[in-house]
FIDOSE-722964 format. One record per residue (C-alpha): residue number from 1; y, z, x; residue in three letters. Coordinates in Angstrom, 1 decimal. Layout:
% residues N
<atom NUM, <Y, Z, X>, ALA>
...
//
This chain:
% residues 258
<atom 1, <-28.2, 32.1, 27.8>, MET>
<atom 2, <-25.3, 33.0, 25.6>, ALA>
<atom 3, <-27.1, 34.3, 22.5>, GLY>
<atom 4, <-30.1, 31.9, 22.5>, ILE>
<atom 5, <-33.3, 33.7, 21.8>, GLU>
<atom 6, <-36.8, 32.3, 21.6>, ARG>
<atom 7, <-38.9, 31.7, 19.5>, PRO>
<atom 8, <-37.2, 29.9, 16.6>, GLY>
<atom 9, <-35.6, 26.4, 16.1>, PRO>
<atom 10, <-33.5, 26.1, 19.2>, LEU>
<atom 11, <-31.0, 23.7, 17.7>, TYR>
<atom 12, <-30.2, 26.2, 15.0>, GLN>
<atom 13, <-29.7, 28.9, 17.5>, GLN>
<atom 14, <-27.4, 26.7, 19.5>, VAL>
<atom 15, <-25.5, 25.7, 16.3>, ALA>
<atom 16, <-25.2, 29.4, 15.4>, ASN>
<atom 17, <-23.8, 30.2, 18.9>, ALA>
<atom 18, <-21.2, 27.5, 18.7>, ILE>
<atom 19, <-20.3, 28.4, 15.1>, ARG>
<atom 20, <-19.8, 32.0, 16.2>, GLN>
<atom 21, <-17.6, 30.7, 19.1>, GLY>
<atom 22, <-15.5, 28.8, 16.6>, ILE>
<atom 23, <-15.1, 31.9, 14.4>, ALA>
<atom 24, <-14.2, 34.1, 17.4>, ASN>
<atom 25, <-11.6, 31.7, 18.6>, GLY>
<atom 26, <-13.4, 30.6, 21.7>, ASP>
<atom 27, <-13.1, 27.1, 20.5>, PHE>
<atom 28, <-9.7, 26.8, 18.7>, PRO>
<atom 29, <-9.1, 24.2, 15.9>, PRO>
<atom 30, <-8.4, 20.8, 17.5>, GLY>
<atom 31, <-10.0, 21.7, 20.8>, SER>
<atom 32, <-12.8, 19.8, 22.4>, PRO>
<atom 33, <-16.3, 21.4, 22.7>, LEU>
<atom 34, <-17.9, 21.5, 26.1>, PRO>
<atom 35, <-19.7, 18.3, 27.0>, SER>
<atom 36, <-23.4, 17.8, 26.3>, GLU>
<atom 37, <-24.2, 18.5, 29.9>, ALA>
<atom 38, <-22.2, 21.8, 29.8>, GLN>
<atom 39, <-23.9, 22.9, 26.6>, LEU>
<atom 40, <-27.3, 22.1, 28.1>, ILE>
<atom 41, <-26.5, 24.2, 31.1>, GLU>
<atom 42, <-24.9, 27.0, 29.1>, ARG>
<atom 43, <-27.8, 27.4, 26.6>, TYR>
<atom 44, <-30.6, 26.2, 28.8>, GLU>
<atom 45, <-32.0, 23.7, 26.3>, VAL>
<atom 46, <-32.7, 20.0, 26.2>, SER>
<atom 47, <-30.3, 17.2, 25.3>, ARG>
<atom 48, <-32.0, 16.5, 21.9>, PRO>
<atom 49, <-31.6, 20.2, 21.0>, THR>
<atom 50, <-27.9, 20.0, 21.8>, VAL>
<atom 51, <-27.5, 16.8, 19.8>, ARG>
<atom 52, <-29.3, 18.2, 16.8>, ASN>
<atom 53, <-27.0, 21.3, 16.9>, ALA>
<atom 54, <-23.9, 19.1, 17.1>, ILE>
<atom 55, <-25.2, 17.0, 14.2>, SER>
<atom 56, <-25.8, 20.1, 12.1>, ALA>
<atom 57, <-22.2, 21.4, 12.7>, LEU>
<atom 58, <-20.8, 17.9, 12.0>, ARG>
<atom 59, <-22.6, 17.8, 8.6>, SER>
<atom 60, <-21.1, 21.2, 7.8>, GLU>
<atom 61, <-17.6, 19.8, 8.5>, GLY>
<atom 62, <-16.9, 22.2, 11.4>, LEU>
<atom 63, <-16.6, 19.5, 14.1>, ILE>
<atom 64, <-15.9, 15.9, 14.3>, GLU>
<atom 65, <-17.1, 13.4, 16.9>, VAL>
<atom 66, <-14.5, 11.0, 18.3>, ARG>
<atom 67, <-16.0, 7.9, 19.8>, HIS>
<atom 68, <-15.7, 7.9, 23.6>, GLY>
<atom 69, <-14.0, 11.4, 23.6>, LYS>
<atom 70, <-16.6, 13.9, 22.6>, GLY>
<atom 71, <-16.9, 16.6, 19.9>, SER>
<atom 72, <-13.8, 18.4, 18.6>, PHE>
<atom 73, <-13.4, 21.5, 16.4>, VAL>
<atom 74, <-11.8, 20.5, 13.1>, LYS>
<atom 75, <-8.6, 22.2, 12.1>, GLY>
<atom 76, <-8.2, 23.8, 8.7>, ALA>
<atom 77, <-7.8, 21.0, 6.2>, PRO>
<atom 78, <-4.2, 20.8, 5.0>, THR>
<atom 79, <-3.6, 18.7, 1.9>, PRO>
<atom 80, <-1.1, 15.9, 2.6>, HIS>
<atom 81, <-0.5, 14.8, -1.0>, LEU>
<atom 82, <0.4, 16.9, -4.0>, THR>
<atom 83, <-0.6, 15.2, -7.3>, ILE>
<atom 84, <1.5, 16.4, -10.2>, GLU>
<atom 85, <-0.8, 16.4, -13.2>, ARG>
<atom 86, <1.9, 16.9, -15.8>, SER>
<atom 87, <2.8, 14.6, -18.7>, VAL>
<atom 88, <6.3, 14.6, -20.2>, THR>
<atom 89, <7.7, 12.9, -23.3>, ARG>
<atom 90, <11.2, 11.7, -24.0>, THR>
<atom 91, <11.5, 10.4, -27.5>, GLY>
<atom 92, <8.6, 7.9, -27.9>, ALA>
<atom 93, <8.2, 7.3, -24.1>, ALA>
<atom 94, <5.7, 9.2, -21.9>, TYR>
<atom 95, <5.9, 9.7, -18.2>, ALA>
<atom 96, <3.2, 10.9, -15.7>, LEU>
<atom 97, <4.1, 13.3, -12.9>, GLY>
<atom 98, <2.1, 11.5, -10.3>, ALA>
<atom 99, <2.9, 10.2, -6.8>, PRO>
<atom 100, <4.1, 6.6, -6.3>, SER>
<atom 101, <0.6, 5.2, -6.6>, TRP>
<atom 102, <0.1, 1.5, -5.8>, GLN>
<atom 103, <-2.8, -0.4, -7.2>, GLU>
<atom 104, <-5.0, -1.9, -4.5>, ALA>
<atom 105, <-6.0, -4.7, -6.9>, HIS>
<atom 106, <-5.8, -5.6, -10.6>, GLU>
<atom 107, <-7.5, -3.1, -12.9>, PRO>
<atom 108, <-11.1, -4.0, -13.8>, THR>
<atom 109, <-11.7, -4.0, -17.5>, VAL>
<atom 110, <-15.3, -3.9, -18.7>, HIS>
<atom 111, <-17.6, -2.6, -21.4>, ARG>
<atom 112, <-19.6, 0.4, -20.5>, THR>
<atom 113, <-21.4, 3.3, -22.1>, ARG>
<atom 114, <-21.1, 7.0, -22.2>, THR>
<atom 115, <-23.3, 9.1, -19.9>, THR>
<atom 116, <-24.8, 12.6, -20.3>, ALA>
<atom 117, <-21.7, 13.8, -18.5>, GLU>
<atom 118, <-18.9, 11.8, -20.1>, THR>
<atom 119, <-20.2, 11.7, -23.7>, GLY>
<atom 120, <-19.6, 15.4, -24.5>, PRO>
<atom 121, <-16.0, 15.1, -23.4>, PHE>
<atom 122, <-15.4, 12.4, -26.0>, LEU>
<atom 123, <-17.6, 14.0, -28.7>, GLY>
<atom 124, <-20.0, 11.0, -28.4>, LEU>
<atom 125, <-23.7, 10.8, -27.8>, ALA>
<atom 126, <-25.0, 9.4, -24.6>, GLU>
<atom 127, <-25.2, 5.6, -24.6>, GLY>
<atom 128, <-22.2, 4.9, -26.9>, GLU>
<atom 129, <-20.4, 1.7, -26.0>, ALA>
<atom 130, <-16.7, 1.8, -25.0>, LEU>
<atom 131, <-14.1, 0.2, -22.9>, PHE>
<atom 132, <-13.9, 1.1, -19.2>, GLY>
<atom 133, <-10.9, 0.5, -17.0>, VAL>
<atom 134, <-11.3, 1.0, -13.2>, ASP>
<atom 135, <-8.4, 1.3, -10.8>, ARG>
<atom 136, <-8.3, 1.9, -7.0>, THR>
<atom 137, <-5.0, 3.6, -6.1>, LEU>
<atom 138, <-3.2, 4.2, -2.8>, THR>
<atom 139, <-0.3, 6.4, -1.9>, ASP>
<atom 140, <1.9, 4.5, 0.6>, PRO>
<atom 141, <3.5, 7.6, 2.0>, ALA>
<atom 142, <0.2, 9.3, 3.1>, THR>
<atom 143, <-2.4, 6.6, 2.9>, GLY>
<atom 144, <-4.4, 8.8, 0.5>, ALA>
<atom 145, <-6.7, 6.9, -1.9>, ARG>
<atom 146, <-7.9, 7.6, -5.4>, ALA>
<atom 147, <-10.3, 6.1, -7.9>, LEU>
<atom 148, <-9.1, 6.2, -11.6>, HIS>
<atom 149, <-11.3, 5.4, -14.5>, ARG>
<atom 150, <-10.3, 5.2, -18.2>, LEU>
<atom 151, <-12.9, 5.5, -20.9>, LEU>
<atom 152, <-11.6, 4.2, -24.2>, LEU>
<atom 153, <-13.9, 4.5, -27.3>, PRO>
<atom 154, <-13.8, 1.5, -29.6>, PHE>
<atom 155, <-12.8, 3.8, -32.5>, ALA>
<atom 156, <-9.7, 4.9, -30.6>, THR>
<atom 157, <-8.7, 1.3, -29.7>, ALA>
<atom 158, <-9.1, 0.3, -33.4>, ASP>
<atom 159, <-6.3, 2.8, -34.3>, GLN>
<atom 160, <-3.8, 0.8, -32.3>, ALA>
<atom 161, <-4.2, -3.0, -32.1>, PRO>
<atom 162, <-2.3, -3.1, -28.8>, ALA>
<atom 163, <-5.1, -1.1, -27.2>, LEU>
<atom 164, <-7.9, -3.3, -28.3>, ALA>
<atom 165, <-6.0, -6.3, -27.0>, GLU>
<atom 166, <-5.1, -4.7, -23.7>, ASN>
<atom 167, <-7.1, -1.6, -22.8>, PRO>
<atom 168, <-6.0, -2.0, -19.2>, GLY>
<atom 169, <-2.4, -1.3, -20.1>, ALA>
<atom 170, <-0.6, 1.5, -18.1>, PRO>
<atom 171, <-1.4, 5.0, -19.3>, LEU>
<atom 172, <2.2, 5.6, -20.5>, GLU>
<atom 173, <1.9, 2.7, -22.8>, GLU>
<atom 174, <-1.5, 3.9, -24.1>, ILE>
<atom 175, <-0.1, 7.3, -24.9>, TYR>
<atom 176, <2.9, 5.8, -26.7>, SER>
<atom 177, <0.6, 3.5, -28.7>, ALA>
<atom 178, <-1.5, 6.5, -29.8>, LEU>
<atom 179, <1.7, 8.4, -30.7>, ALA>
<atom 180, <2.9, 5.5, -32.8>, ARG>
<atom 181, <-0.5, 5.5, -34.6>, ALA>
<atom 182, <0.4, 9.0, -35.8>, GLY>
<atom 183, <-1.2, 11.3, -33.2>, HIS>
<atom 184, <0.4, 14.5, -31.8>, ASP>
<atom 185, <-1.1, 14.2, -28.4>, LEU>
<atom 186, <-2.4, 17.1, -26.2>, THR>
<atom 187, <-4.4, 17.1, -23.0>, TRP>
<atom 188, <-7.2, 19.2, -21.5>, SER>
<atom 189, <-8.5, 18.9, -18.0>, GLU>
<atom 190, <-11.6, 19.9, -16.1>, THR>
<atom 191, <-11.5, 19.9, -12.3>, VAL>
<atom 192, <-14.4, 20.4, -9.9>, ARG>
<atom 193, <-15.1, 19.8, -6.2>, ALA>
<atom 194, <-18.4, 18.1, -5.1>, ARG>
<atom 195, <-19.7, 16.0, -2.3>, MET>
<atom 196, <-19.1, 12.3, -2.7>, PRO>
<atom 197, <-21.7, 9.7, -3.7>, GLN>
<atom 198, <-22.2, 6.8, -1.3>, GLY>
<atom 199, <-19.8, 4.4, -3.1>, ASP>
<atom 200, <-17.1, 7.0, -3.4>, GLU>
<atom 201, <-17.2, 7.8, 0.3>, ARG>
<atom 202, <-16.6, 4.2, 1.2>, ALA>
<atom 203, <-14.0, 3.5, -1.5>, ALA>
<atom 204, <-12.0, 6.6, -0.6>, LEU>
<atom 205, <-12.5, 6.1, 3.1>, GLU>
<atom 206, <-13.7, 9.7, 3.5>, LEU>
<atom 207, <-14.8, 11.3, 6.9>, PRO>
<atom 208, <-18.0, 13.2, 7.2>, ASP>
<atom 209, <-18.5, 16.4, 5.1>, ALA>
<atom 210, <-15.4, 15.8, 3.0>, THR>
<atom 211, <-15.6, 16.8, -0.7>, PRO>
<atom 212, <-14.2, 14.9, -3.6>, VAL>
<atom 213, <-11.8, 16.4, -6.1>, ILE>
<atom 214, <-13.0, 15.2, -9.5>, HIS>
<atom 215, <-10.6, 15.7, -12.4>, ALA>
<atom 216, <-11.6, 14.8, -16.0>, LEU>
<atom 217, <-8.7, 14.7, -18.5>, ARG>
<atom 218, <-9.2, 14.3, -22.2>, VAL>
<atom 219, <-6.4, 13.1, -24.5>, THR>
<atom 220, <-6.6, 14.8, -27.9>, HIS>
<atom 221, <-5.1, 13.6, -31.1>, GLY>
<atom 222, <-4.7, 14.9, -34.6>, THR>
<atom 223, <-6.9, 18.0, -35.3>, GLU>
<atom 224, <-7.8, 18.1, -31.6>, ASN>
<atom 225, <-10.0, 15.0, -31.8>, ALA>
<atom 226, <-10.8, 13.5, -28.4>, PRO>
<atom 227, <-9.3, 10.0, -28.1>, LEU>
<atom 228, <-9.9, 9.0, -24.5>, LEU>
<atom 229, <-11.2, 10.2, -21.1>, LEU>
<atom 230, <-9.7, 9.7, -17.7>, GLU>
<atom 231, <-11.5, 10.4, -14.4>, GLU>
<atom 232, <-9.6, 10.8, -11.2>, LEU>
<atom 233, <-11.4, 11.1, -7.9>, ARG>
<atom 234, <-9.7, 11.7, -4.6>, THR>
<atom 235, <-10.2, 13.3, -1.2>, SER>
<atom 236, <-10.5, 17.1, -1.2>, GLY>
<atom 237, <-9.0, 17.2, 2.3>, SER>
<atom 238, <-6.1, 14.8, 1.7>, ARG>
<atom 239, <-4.8, 15.9, -1.7>, ALA>
<atom 240, <-4.2, 18.9, -4.0>, GLN>
<atom 241, <-3.5, 19.0, -7.7>, LEU>
<atom 242, <-0.5, 20.8, -9.3>, ASN>
<atom 243, <-0.1, 21.7, -13.0>, TYR>
<atom 244, <2.6, 22.9, -15.2>, ARG>
<atom 245, <1.2, 25.5, -17.6>, ILE>
<atom 246, <2.8, 26.0, -21.0>, SER>
<atom 247, <1.8, 28.9, -23.3>, PRO>
<atom 248, <0.1, 27.9, -26.6>, GLY>
<atom 249, <-2.2, 29.1, -29.3>, ALA>
<atom 250, <-5.1, 26.8, -28.5>, SER>
<atom 251, <-8.4, 28.3, -27.6>, ARG>
<atom 252, <-9.0, 25.8, -24.8>, SER>
<atom 253, <-6.8, 25.3, -21.8>, PRO>
<atom 254, <-4.3, 22.5, -22.1>, GLN>
<atom 255, <-2.6, 20.8, -19.2>, ALA>
<atom 256, <0.4, 19.9, -21.2>, VAL>
<atom 257, <1.6, 19.4, -24.8>, ARG>
<atom 258, <3.3, 16.3, -25.9>, GLY>
//
């Protein structure tokens, strides 16, 4: 019975046996698993037990089910897109080291409020009103998708009239407007991986059990005051982030210095 012992949840035992087979190389990455009928015969269990075991392994991201073809062992995820997270400045002009993103549609500008998560990044209490700008981005070379959100406090927009009139301007223009307003810009970034929420999974076109890379970048101005917050969310299996690190005296990590 290939490692199946009773008593105990049989589907977990079948999943453990298949998982061990994957680890041992019995089922190499990209290879098909035995059919349902073969697994039933091998482990002497029922069809529902096999299906529950496959479902458990699928939720773990170890296998994928291809319609009409069966279950296959997933290969090690290899990022297809490197996102340069640097910012450079030439004179008064700023440039972002990002892939050649294309906007899937026009940016959506709206009024929103800080949350318990975003407020502390901006030094604001929860529920403070601000501008929100949402973009859906695609990389034509790889098909990777990303969601970008800009949170712009009203106090920041008031410092540069162009921002209040057009908060949906490209980031390079926003940085330049803040610099013209007298700010010596710096940036700090926090990155985490998490499982997607329902709307993110659909918008990013994520397969099962695929995590999201969630990067939160704060633009700081004079005396390190937070001016705006950017959120970038993209597929953890399709993309990787790259940073240029510059030494500095700041007590908090900075992605770049303008």
